[in-house]
Backbone as XML, in Angstrom:
<?xml version="1.0"?>
<chain id="A" units="angstrom">
  <residue number="1" name="MET">
    <atom name="N" x="-1.660" y="18.621" z="-51.054"/>
    <atom name="CA" x="-2.453" y="18.604" z="-49.686"/>
    <atom name="C" x="-3.847" y="18.361" z="-50.342"/>
  </residue>
  <residue number="2" name="ASN">
    <atom name="N" x="-4.580" y="17.277" z="-49.655"/>
    <atom name="CA" x="-5.960" y="17.309" z="-50.000"/>
    <atom name="C" x="-6.862" y="17.680" z="-48.943"/>
  </residue>
  <residue number="3" name="TYR">
    <atom name="N" x="-7.525" y="18.837" z="-49.105"/>
    <atom name="CA" x="-8.272" y="19.667" z="-48.133"/>
    <atom name="C" x="-9.758" y="18.824" z="-48.033"/>
  </residue>
  <residue number="4" name="ASN">
    <atom name="N" x="-9.993" y="18.077" z="-48.931"/>
    <atom name="CA" x="-11.431" y="17.596" z="-48.910"/>
    <atom name="C" x="-11.419" y="16.389" z="-48.122"/>
  </residue>
  <residue number="5" name="SER">
    <atom name="N" x="-10.403" y="15.668" z="-48.293"/>
    <atom name="CA" x="-10.229" y="14.318" z="-47.428"/>
    <atom name="C" x="-10.119" y="14.641" z="-45.894"/>
  </residue>
  <residue number="6" name="SER">
    <atom name="N" x="-9.223" y="15.556" z="-45.491"/>
    <atom name="CA" x="-9.232" y="15.897" z="-44.062"/>
    <atom name="C" x="-9.094" y="17.338" z="-43.826"/>
  </residue>
  <residue number="7" name="ASN">
    <atom name="N" x="-10.014" y="18.211" z="-43.913"/>
    <atom name="CA" x="-9.792" y="19.581" z="-43.854"/>
    <atom name="C" x="-9.513" y="19.891" z="-42.334"/>
  </residue>
  <residue number="8" name="LEU">
    <atom name="N" x="-10.177" y="19.400" z="-41.309"/>
    <atom name="CA" x="-10.008" y="19.690" z="-40.042"/>
    <atom name="C" x="-8.676" y="19.351" z="-39.438"/>
  </residue>
  <residue number="9" name="THR">
    <atom name="N" x="-8.146" y="18.139" z="-39.681"/>
    <atom name="CA" x="-7.097" y="17.620" z="-39.185"/>
    <atom name="C" x="-6.008" y="18.505" z="-39.936"/>
  </residue>
  <residue number="10" name="GLY">
    <atom name="N" x="-5.932" y="18.757" z="-41.266"/>
    <atom name="CA" x="-4.964" y="19.563" z="-41.869"/>
    <atom name="C" x="-4.731" y="20.858" z="-41.354"/>
  </residue>
  <residue number="11" name="PHE">
    <atom name="N" x="-5.922" y="21.593" z="-40.982"/>
    <atom name="CA" x="-6.036" y="22.808" z="-40.376"/>
    <atom name="C" x="-5.427" y="22.814" z="-39.048"/>
  </residue>
  <residue number="12" name="SER">
    <atom name="N" x="-5.664" y="21.683" z="-38.111"/>
    <atom name="CA" x="-5.056" y="21.614" z="-36.825"/>
    <atom name="C" x="-3.559" y="21.507" z="-36.927"/>
  </residue>
  <residue number="13" name="LYS">
    <atom name="N" x="-3.030" y="20.642" z="-37.731"/>
    <atom name="CA" x="-1.731" y="20.556" z="-37.960"/>
    <atom name="C" x="-0.890" y="21.957" z="-38.153"/>
  </residue>
  <residue number="14" name="TYR">
    <atom name="N" x="-1.650" y="22.430" z="-39.181"/>
    <atom name="CA" x="-1.331" y="23.941" z="-39.557"/>
    <atom name="C" x="-1.195" y="24.846" z="-38.551"/>
  </residue>
  <residue number="15" name="GLU">
    <atom name="N" x="-2.268" y="24.911" z="-37.655"/>
    <atom name="CA" x="-2.181" y="25.854" z="-36.550"/>
    <atom name="C" x="-1.220" y="25.229" z="-35.548"/>
  </residue>
  <residue number="16" name="GLN">
    <atom name="N" x="-0.828" y="24.014" z="-35.227"/>
    <atom name="CA" x="0.180" y="23.714" z="-34.400"/>
    <atom name="C" x="1.360" y="24.078" z="-34.772"/>
  </residue>
  <residue number="17" name="ASN">
    <atom name="N" x="1.726" y="23.973" z="-36.230"/>
    <atom name="CA" x="2.910" y="24.345" z="-36.707"/>
    <atom name="C" x="3.153" y="25.718" z="-36.566"/>
  </residue>
  <residue number="18" name="ILE">
    <atom name="N" x="2.221" y="26.666" z="-36.633"/>
    <atom name="CA" x="2.162" y="28.090" z="-36.476"/>
    <atom name="C" x="2.588" y="28.465" z="-34.935"/>
  </residue>
  <residue number="19" name="GLN">
    <atom name="N" x="1.934" y="27.845" z="-34.066"/>
    <atom name="CA" x="2.072" y="28.060" z="-32.654"/>
    <atom name="C" x="3.506" y="27.661" z="-32.242"/>
  </residue>
  <residue number="20" name="ILE">
    <atom name="N" x="4.108" y="26.335" z="-32.801"/>
    <atom name="CA" x="5.521" y="25.934" z="-32.376"/>
    <atom name="C" x="6.446" y="27.049" z="-32.843"/>
  </residue>
  <residue number="21" name="GLN">
    <atom name="N" x="6.310" y="27.432" z="-34.142"/>
    <atom name="CA" x="7.375" y="28.361" z="-34.680"/>
    <atom name="C" x="7.283" y="29.744" z="-33.917"/>
  </residue>
  <residue number="22" name="PHE">
    <atom name="N" x="5.991" y="30.200" z="-33.544"/>
    <atom name="CA" x="5.766" y="31.288" z="-32.870"/>
    <atom name="C" x="6.413" y="31.211" z="-31.421"/>
  </residue>
  <residue number="23" name="LEU">
    <atom name="N" x="6.476" y="30.175" z="-30.882"/>
    <atom name="CA" x="7.024" y="30.007" z="-29.474"/>
    <atom name="C" x="8.577" y="30.063" z="-29.776"/>
  </residue>
  <residue number="24" name="GLN">
    <atom name="N" x="9.001" y="29.213" z="-30.869"/>
    <atom name="CA" x="10.593" y="29.130" z="-30.935"/>
    <atom name="C" x="11.133" y="30.602" z="-31.230"/>
  </residue>
  <residue number="25" name="PHE">
    <atom name="N" x="10.118" y="31.385" z="-31.834"/>
    <atom name="CA" x="10.492" y="32.716" z="-32.410"/>
    <atom name="C" x="10.729" y="33.422" z="-31.037"/>
  </residue>
  <residue number="26" name="LYS">
    <atom name="N" x="9.958" y="33.318" z="-30.112"/>
    <atom name="CA" x="10.183" y="34.322" z="-28.932"/>
    <atom name="C" x="11.540" y="34.152" z="-28.314"/>
  </residue>
</chain>
């Protein structure tokens, strides 16, 4: 993963992934 090229987008996708997994876990 290249954080220098797109740090914000990468972090957004990471956050969305966490939220999706958290909702599925509930």
